[in-house]
C-alpha positions as CSV (number, residue, x, y, z in Angstrom):
1,M,0.0,0.2,-0.1
2,L,2.7,2.5,0.8
3,K,4.0,1.8,-2.6
4,K,1.2,2.5,-4.1
5,G,1.0,5.9,-2.5
6,L,4.7,6.4,-3.5
7,L,4.1,5.6,-6.6
8,F,0.8,7.8,-7.2
9,L,2.9,10.7,-5.6
10,F,5.9,10.4,-7.9
11,I,3.5,10.2,-10.9
12,I,2.0,13.7,-9.9
13,T,5.2,15.5,-9.2
14,F,6.2,14.3,-12.7
15,F,3.0,15.2,-14.3
16,A,3.1,18.6,-12.4
17,A,6.8,19.6,-13.7
18,G,5.9,18.7,-16.8
19,Y,2.9,21.2,-17.2
20,A,4.4,24.1,-15.1
21,Q,6.0,26.0,-18.0
22,E,7.4,29.7,-16.8
23,N,5.9,32.9,-18.2
24,Y,8.1,35.3,-20.9
25,I,8.1,38.8,-21.9
26,V,7.2,39.4,-25.5
27,A,8.0,43.1,-25.8
28,I,8.3,45.9,-23.4
29,K,6.1,48.8,-24.5
30,V,6.1,52.3,-23.3
31,Q,3.4,54.9,-22.9
32,G,2.9,58.2,-21.9
33,N,6.0,60.0,-22.6
34,T,6.7,62.7,-25.2
35,R,10.4,63.9,-24.3
36,L,11.7,60.9,-22.9
37,K,13.1,58.6,-25.6
38,S,11.0,54.8,-25.4
39,S,14.6,53.6,-26.5
40,F,15.7,55.0,-23.2
41,V,13.6,53.5,-20.9
42,R,14.4,50.0,-22.6
43,L,17.5,50.3,-22.4
44,I,17.6,51.2,-18.3
45,S,15.5,48.4,-17.8
46,D,16.4,45.2,-16.5
47,A,12.8,43.7,-17.7
48,K,13.4,42.6,-21.3
49,G,11.7,41.0,-24.5
50,G,12.7,37.1,-24.1
51,K,13.5,37.4,-20.6
52,V,11.2,35.8,-17.7
53,L,8.2,37.4,-16.7
54,D,9.4,38.7,-12.9
55,S,7.2,41.1,-11.1
56,T,10.3,41.7,-8.7
57,V,12.3,42.9,-11.4
58,L,9.3,44.9,-12.6
59,E,8.9,47.0,-9.3
60,Q,12.4,47.4,-9.5
61,D,12.6,49.2,-13.1
62,I,9.9,51.0,-11.8
63,I,11.5,52.2,-8.5
64,R,14.6,53.4,-11.1
65,L,12.4,55.4,-13.4
66,K,10.4,57.4,-10.8
67,R,14.1,58.4,-9.5
68,L,14.7,59.9,-12.7
69,P,14.1,64.0,-13.0
70,A,12.5,63.6,-16.2
71,V,10.0,61.3,-14.5
72,S,6.9,62.5,-12.0
73,H,5.4,58.6,-11.8
74,A,5.5,55.8,-13.1
75,Y,3.7,52.3,-13.1
76,Y,3.6,49.0,-14.9
77,Q,1.0,46.8,-16.9
78,V,1.3,43.4,-17.9
79,F,-1.0,41.9,-20.9
80,Y,-1.7,38.1,-22.1
81,S,-0.2,38.0,-25.5
82,S,-0.1,34.4,-26.3
83,E,0.7,31.0,-24.5
84,N,3.2,31.8,-21.6
85,Q,3.8,35.0,-23.5
86,Y,2.9,38.6,-22.1
87,T,3.5,42.1,-23.2
88,V,4.8,44.5,-20.7
89,F,3.6,48.4,-20.7
90,Y,5.7,50.8,-18.6
91,G,3.5,53.9,-18.1
92,I,5.1,57.5,-17.9
93,E,4.2,60.4,-16.3
94,E,6.8,63.4,-17.2
95,N,8.2,66.2,-15.3
96,F,9.1,69.7,-16.8
97,T,13.3,69.2,-16.8
98,I,14.2,73.1,-17.7
99,N,15.4,74.7,-14.4
100,P,16.2,78.2,-14.7
101,Q,18.1,79.5,-11.7
102,L,18.7,82.9,-10.2
103,N,20.4,84.1,-6.9
104,I,20.5,87.5,-5.5
105,Y,22.8,88.4,-2.7
106,T,25.6,91.0,-1.9
107,T,29.3,90.9,-1.8
108,N,31.7,91.2,1.5
109,D,31.5,94.9,0.5
110,D,27.5,95.4,0.2
111,E,27.8,95.2,-3.5
112,F,25.1,94.1,-5.8
113,A,25.7,90.2,-7.2
114,Y,24.2,87.4,-8.4
115,R,24.2,83.7,-10.3
116,A,22.1,83.4,-12.9
117,G,21.9,79.5,-14.5
118,L,20.0,77.3,-16.8
119,Y,19.6,73.3,-16.7
120,E,18.0,71.0,-18.8
121,F,17.9,67.5,-16.8
122,N,16.5,65.8,-20.0
123,T,18.9,66.2,-23.0
124,L,18.1,64.5,-26.1
125,G,15.5,62.8,-24.2
126,R,18.2,60.6,-22.2
127,N,18.1,62.0,-18.8
128,I,21.2,63.6,-19.5
129,A,21.7,66.6,-17.4
130,F,23.1,69.6,-19.3
131,G,23.3,73.4,-18.2
132,G,26.0,76.2,-16.8
133,F,25.9,79.8,-15.0
134,Y,27.1,82.7,-15.0
135,Q,27.9,84.7,-11.7
136,R,28.7,88.6,-11.3
137,D,30.2,88.8,-7.9
138,I,32.6,92.1,-8.3
139,F,34.5,89.8,-11.3
140,D,32.7,87.5,-13.9
141,S,32.7,83.5,-13.3
142,F,31.0,80.8,-15.2
143,G,30.6,77.0,-15.6
144,I,29.3,74.5,-17.6
145,N,28.4,70.7,-16.5
146,I,27.2,67.7,-17.8
147,R,26.3,64.7,-16.3
148,A,24.6,61.2,-18.4
149,P,24.2,58.5,-15.5
150,F,23.3,56.0,-18.1
151,V,25.2,55.6,-21.6
152,F,25.4,52.1,-22.8
153,N,23.2,50.7,-20.0
154,N,21.5,51.3,-16.6
155,K,25.2,51.1,-15.1
156,I,27.8,52.8,-16.8
157,G,27.8,56.7,-16.9
158,F,30.1,59.9,-16.5
159,A,30.1,63.3,-15.3
160,L,32.3,66.3,-17.1
161,N,32.2,69.9,-15.3
162,F,34.0,73.1,-15.7
163,Q,34.3,76.3,-14.0
164,S,36.0,79.5,-13.2
165,L,35.4,81.2,-10.3
166,T,36.5,84.5,-9.4
167,T,36.0,86.5,-6.5
168,Q,37.1,89.2,-3.9
169,E,38.3,87.7,-0.9
170,P,39.8,89.1,2.4
171,V,43.0,87.4,3.4
172,F,44.0,88.0,7.3
173,L,47.5,89.1,8.1
174,E,49.6,90.0,11.1
175,E,49.5,93.4,9.7
176,G,46.1,93.5,8.9
177,I,43.4,92.7,6.3
178,A,44.2,92.7,2.5
179,D,41.7,92.0,-0.4
180,Y,42.8,89.5,-3.4
181,K,41.0,88.6,-6.4
182,Y,40.9,84.9,-6.1
183,N,40.6,82.6,-9.2
184,N,40.0,79.0,-9.2
185,T,39.6,77.3,-12.6
186,S,38.8,73.8,-12.4
187,Y,38.4,70.8,-14.7
188,E,36.8,67.5,-13.5
189,I,35.9,63.9,-15.0
190,L,33.8,61.6,-13.1
191,G,33.0,58.1,-13.7
192,L,29.6,56.5,-12.4
193,Y,28.8,53.0,-11.9
194,A,25.7,51.5,-10.4
195,F,26.3,47.8,-9.5
196,N,22.4,47.9,-9.2
197,F,19.4,49.9,-8.6
198,R,20.6,50.5,-4.6
199,H,24.0,50.4,-4.7
200,R,26.4,52.8,-6.9
201,I,29.9,54.5,-6.8
202,E,31.4,57.7,-8.7
203,T,35.4,58.1,-9.1
204,G,37.4,60.5,-10.6
205,V,39.5,63.4,-10.9
206,T,39.7,67.2,-10.6
207,L,42.6,69.6,-12.0
208,F,42.4,73.2,-10.8
209,K,44.6,75.9,-10.3
210,E,44.1,78.5,-7.9
211,E,45.3,82.2,-8.7
212,Y,45.4,85.1,-5.6
213,E,46.3,88.8,-6.8
214,Y,46.5,91.4,-4.2
215,L,44.4,94.5,-5.1
216,F,44.5,96.4,-2.0
217,G,44.9,96.8,1.8
218,A,47.5,95.6,4.3
219,T,50.6,94.0,3.2
220,S,54.2,93.3,3.8
221,E,57.7,92.0,1.9
222,Q,57.0,88.9,3.4
223,V,53.2,88.4,1.8
224,P,53.4,87.7,-1.8
225,Q,51.4,90.1,-4.2
226,E,50.5,87.1,-6.3
227,L,50.2,83.8,-5.5
228,V,49.3,80.8,-8.3
229,V,49.1,76.9,-6.9
230,D,48.1,74.0,-9.1
231,K,45.9,71.5,-7.2
232,L,44.9,67.4,-7.8
233,L,41.8,66.3,-6.2
234,F,40.9,62.6,-6.2
235,K,37.4,62.2,-5.8
236,G,35.0,58.8,-4.8
237,V,31.1,58.7,-3.5
238,Y,29.6,56.0,-2.5
239,E,25.4,55.4,-2.4
240,Y,22.9,53.6,-0.8
241,D,19.7,54.1,-2.1
242,T,16.3,52.7,-1.3
243,L,14.0,56.0,-1.7
244,D,10.9,55.0,-3.6
245,Y,8.8,58.0,-4.9
246,Y,5.2,58.8,-5.4
247,Y,5.0,62.2,-7.3
248,Q,6.2,64.4,-4.5
249,Y,6.1,62.2,-1.5
250,I,9.2,59.9,-1.2
251,N,9.8,57.1,1.5
252,G,12.9,54.9,2.6
253,F,16.7,55.7,3.3
254,K,19.9,57.1,1.2
255,S,23.4,57.5,2.4
256,T,26.2,59.5,0.7
257,F,30.0,58.8,1.6
258,N,32.2,61.5,0.1
259,I,35.8,61.1,0.1
260,Q,38.5,63.5,-1.4
261,Y,42.4,63.5,-1.3
262,V,44.3,67.1,-2.6
263,I,47.7,67.5,-3.7
264,A,49.1,70.8,-3.9
265,S,51.8,71.7,-6.6
266,N,53.3,74.2,-3.6
267,E,55.6,72.3,-1.1
268,T,54.3,74.6,1.5
269,L,51.0,73.9,1.2
270,P,50.0,70.3,2.6
271,D,48.1,67.5,0.9
272,F,44.9,66.5,3.4
273,L,42.3,64.2,3.2
274,I,38.4,65.4,3.9
275,W,35.5,62.9,4.4
276,W,31.9,63.3,4.9
277,N,28.4,61.1,5.1
278,D,25.2,62.4,4.6
279,F,21.9,60.4,5.6
280,Q,18.4,60.7,4.4
281,Y,15.6,59.3,5.8
282,F,12.3,59.8,4.9
283,L,8.6,58.3,5.9
284,R,5.3,58.7,4.2
285,I,2.7,59.4,6.8
286,G,-0.8,58.8,5.2
287,D,-1.9,60.3,1.9
288,K,-0.2,63.5,2.3
289,G,2.2,63.5,5.3
290,N,5.9,63.0,4.7
291,W,8.6,62.7,7.4
292,A,12.1,64.2,6.2
293,N,15.1,63.8,8.2
294,R,19.0,64.6,7.0
295,L,22.1,64.3,9.1
């Protein structure tokens, strides 16, 4: 009797295994988008046509999409196509991504100063941030920035930054206070890599030159009228991100660790290492409440 029971269980298991078939994705289709390109959405998605249909992967894709500056909200729908074949639709609600900036303030001498900038966070419909600024703070300054976190897939990207900042800065000497024209011209290149949708790193180098030119104020023979120093900065960033967005509401935790090492060409100036960590915690409260902490 026991043998018959075991045989019956084996037959049931065999046929169940034979008829159990995995479901597959026929295609990924994107709807609702106007400026964000559908090809880009498919590029950064882990779900692909021909792969096994997995709701966990779809949910992670949606979280990744909602983190894009170009996306206000995203969702997915699954429709039956044919036997064990399904079509997945990603729905996109877009943000307005052209961001003008204007800051007005006064200098140390109470003179009028401002910074005006314009940035596009969805250049070419591929989530590329590109823009620049002009600053008038006694002297003229400007900068240009480009950041493309997803180039070939959802893992590899780059960032390029250039800026020339010129201001009037007080220098405190034993003889008193002297004012110098200070200029910092920098070139930065960063490589961006995402291990998955939670863990990512940035690493790169910045070459910059600092120039001091005496303007007026206290001075002495021991104090130089001019000083030029070339510096090299090595940068690393590690980010752990579990944030999930629902329009303007946020839930989750994010930690960003920064480390920088600076080398100066002038031997009288010491090399130095700096690091810091930024913690952010968000909690949805009801339908329209959001708790936020930052440390």
